[in-house]
C-alpha positions, 0 to 999 in steps of 0.5 A, spaced: 691 547 755 685 547 759 683 553 762 685 550 769 692 549 767 692 556 764 690 559 771 695 555 774 700 558 769 698 565 770 698 564 778 705 561 777 708 567 773 705 572 778 708 569 784 715 569 780 714 576 778 712 578 785 718 574 788 722 578 783 719 585 785 720 583 793 727 581 791 728 587 788 725 592 793 729 588 798 735 589 794 734 596 793 733 597 800 739 594 802 743 598 797 740 604 799 742 602 806 749 601 804 749 607 800 747 611 806 752 608 811 757 609 806 755 616 805 755 617 813 762 614 813 764 618 808 761 624 811 764 622 818 771 622 814 770 628 811 768 632 817 774 629 821 779 631 815 776 638 816 776 638 823 784 636 822 785 641 817 782 647 821 786 645 827 792 645 823 790 652 820 789 654 827 795 652 830 800 654 824 796 661 822 799 666 827 806 664 825 804 665 817 800 671 818 806 675 822 811 673 817 808 673 811 812 677 806 819 676 804 819 683 800 818 688 801 819 688 809 815 693 813 817 700 813 822 699 807 823 704 802 823 701 794 825 704 788 819 706 783 817 702 777 816 695 778 816 692 785 817 685 787 812 683 792 813 676 795 810 672 800 811 665 804 807 659 802 802 658 807 803 650 805 804 649 813 797 651 814 795 645 809 793 645 802 792 652 799 788 653 793 790 660 791 792 667 794 789 674 793 794 680 794 791 687 796 795 693 796 791 699 799 785 695 800 784 694 793 785 687 790 791 687 785 792 680 784 790 672 784 795 667 784 795 659 784 797 655 790 804 655 787 805 662 785 807 667 791 810 673 788 807 679 784 810 685 780 807 691 782 808 698 778 807 705 781 811 711 780 807 715 786 811 717 792 808 715 798 806 709 802 803 703 801 799 698 805 799 690 803 796 684 805 795 677 802 789 672 803 791 665 803 785 661 800 785 654 804 782 647 802 775 647 805 773 654 804 778 657 810 781 663 809 787 666 813 789 674 812 796 676 813 798 682 817 798 688 814 805 691 812 807 698 810 812 700 805 814 706 801 816 708 794 820 714 791 824 715 785 831 718 788 837 715 787 845 715 787 850 715 781 857 714 784 863 711 782 867 707 787 872 713 789 866 717 791 862 712 795 867 710 800 865 715 805 858 715 803 853 712 808 848 711 803 842 709 808 842 716 810 840 719 804 833 716 803 835 713 796 832 707 794 837 705 788 844 706 785 848 705 779 856 706 779 857 705 771 859 698 772 856 691 772 858 690 779 855 693 786 858 696 791 860 691 797 859 697 802 854 695 808 850 701 807 848 700 800 846 693 801 838 696 802 838 699 795 837 696 789 843 696 784 842 697 777 848 695 773 850 698 766 854 695 760 858 701 759 860 700 752 859 694 747 865 690 749 864 682 747 865 680 754 860 684 757 854 682 752 855 675 756 854 678 762 847 680 761 844 673 761 846 672 768 843 679 771 836 676 772 839 670 776 843 675 780 836 679 782 837 685 777 831 688 774 833 693 770 840 694 766 843 701 763 846 701 756 852 705 753 854 711 757 854 717 753 856 713 746 856 720 742 862 722 746 869 721 744 871 720 752 866 716 754 863 710 750 864 713 743 860 708 739 856 710 732 849 708 731 850 702 727 855 699 732 850 701 738 844 698 735 848 691 733 850 691 741 843 692 743 842 685 740 845 682 746 840 686 751 833 683 747 829 678 751 833 677 757 828 677 762 830 684 764 828 691 763 833 695 758 834 702 758 836 706 752 844 708 751 844 715 755 847 720 750 850 727 753 845 731 749 838 729 751 833 726 746 830 732 743 837 735 742 840 729 739 838 729 732 845 726 730 845 720 735 839 718 739 833 719 734 837 715 728 838 710 734 831 709 736 829 709 728 834 703 727 832 700 733 825 700 730 827 698 723 830 691 726 824 690 731 828 691 737 826 696 743 828 699 750 823 699 756 825 706 758 829 712 756 835 715 761 837 722 760 843 726 762 842 733 762 847 739 765 844 746 765 848 752 766 841 756 766 840 757 774 833 761 775 826 758 775 826 758 768 832 754 767 828 748 772 822 749 768 826 748 761 829 742 763 822 739 765 819 741 759 825 737 755 823 731 760 816 732 757 818 733 750 822 726 751 816 723 753 812 725 747 817 723 743 817 716 745 812 714 750 816 710 754 818 711 762 824 716 763 830 715 768 834 721 769 841 718 770 845 724 771 843 731 772 846 737 775 848 745 774 854 746 770 858 752 771 857 754 778 863 754 782 859 754 789 864 759 792 859 764 794 853 763 798 848 766 793 851 761 788 850 755 792 843 758 794 841 758 786 843 751 785 839 749 791 833 752 788 834 749 782 834 742 785 828 743 789 824 745 783 826 740 778 825 734 783 818 737 785 817 736 778 820 730 777 816 727 783 809 729 780 810 726 773 808 719 773 812 717 767 818 719 770 820 713 774 827 715 777 832 720 778 839 721 780 843 727 781 850 727 779 855 730 785 861 734 782 866 735 788 865 741 792 872 743 790 871 743 783 873 750 780 868 750 775 862 745 778 863 745 785 856 748 786 853 742 784 857 737 789 853 733 794 859 731 798 866 731 798 868 725 795 875 724 799 872 726 806 865 724 805 863 731 808 856 733 806 855 740 803 848 744 804 846 741 797 847 734 800 843 735 806 837 738 801 838 732 797 837 727 803 830 731 805 827 731 798 823 726 794 821 723 800 814 719 801 811 722 807 811 717 814 818 714 812 823 713 817 829 708 817 831 709 824 823 708 826 820 703 821 813 702 821 811 695 823 807 690 821 800 691 824 794 686 825 789 685 820 782 687 822 779 682 817 777 676 821 780 669 818 774 664 816 776 657 819 771 652 816 770 645 820 763 642 817 760 642 811 755 636 811 750 634 816 749 626 817 742 624 817 
């Protein structure tokens, strides 16, 4: 090939390369333009979606904020222990990314968009302020109004006959049990938490336990005074076998309540707990029954010491499901005052102990010739005794007033409603 031909060939190759480069440049420019256009269109759609989402939040948020909580309602009284806090979904405002729950200005839980409840544990006799933060799509944040609820430990133990003339809402009690598996239908008991009891180890009762969580019950009491012939009357082995029905049912289980409190029950409760451990079973809390005939301040302190000793033995939350003074007929003013003083000291001590979740005074009838001094009310007429009026006042959180409940209030935290996040160029 001549040198002239080589020059022509090289020139052609150069021209081809140049054309390719120019073509690639044009193509790249076109691609960049298309991408910019697509990005701009995407940004516009994103902005439009954000504006639409923001407008929906603005439209719907006030409804959700003012009515966010299902339970507890503002101003309500709840039983100490695990308290269910449940709020309404914020989905009407748009896509929810998750929630944050605050109690007394402290974040206690973060949940996903589908979880709208939390189990909060407390045994403090006080009020609590709660609100929930809804974290929405595109970074918007909406805060619910602030609700106030109250907590105490005080409850009622009443059978059907005893409860007929009781206006439960007058007593400042947050829970009750009736030695049965079925709650009272009386209206005044509907605001209180009911705790069922499997009184004895009857086969039919065992099947009922699995249903309790579906009925909204959070705790169940086991056999009533199994160490007494006139009560559940179960030996330790039978009781341990019966406790198998309670295990892994999604409900908190109380140990059998012996007539002798655990530190004194070497022949029943102590071996029961040992055999439960040997069979890899357990209880969630320990109920205590106790009736003193020791009225002085020393007697009240001695009872509190027994409660402390029970805690040291098992380190489990304690419920006092029956307690009172026995052997005081209450026929004289002095006798009645002695019981009132005992009640004041014991309840103050129980309220101070964090490991004590609940208590319920056992009301003998005031007409009981031996134990009338411990009566809260006449079982047949409903007439309240001086001791009953005292029980109504004790164990109450500051600020609670059922007749004038604390209303929800506006949250000082400002909602964050985001509309834009891309600047189109």
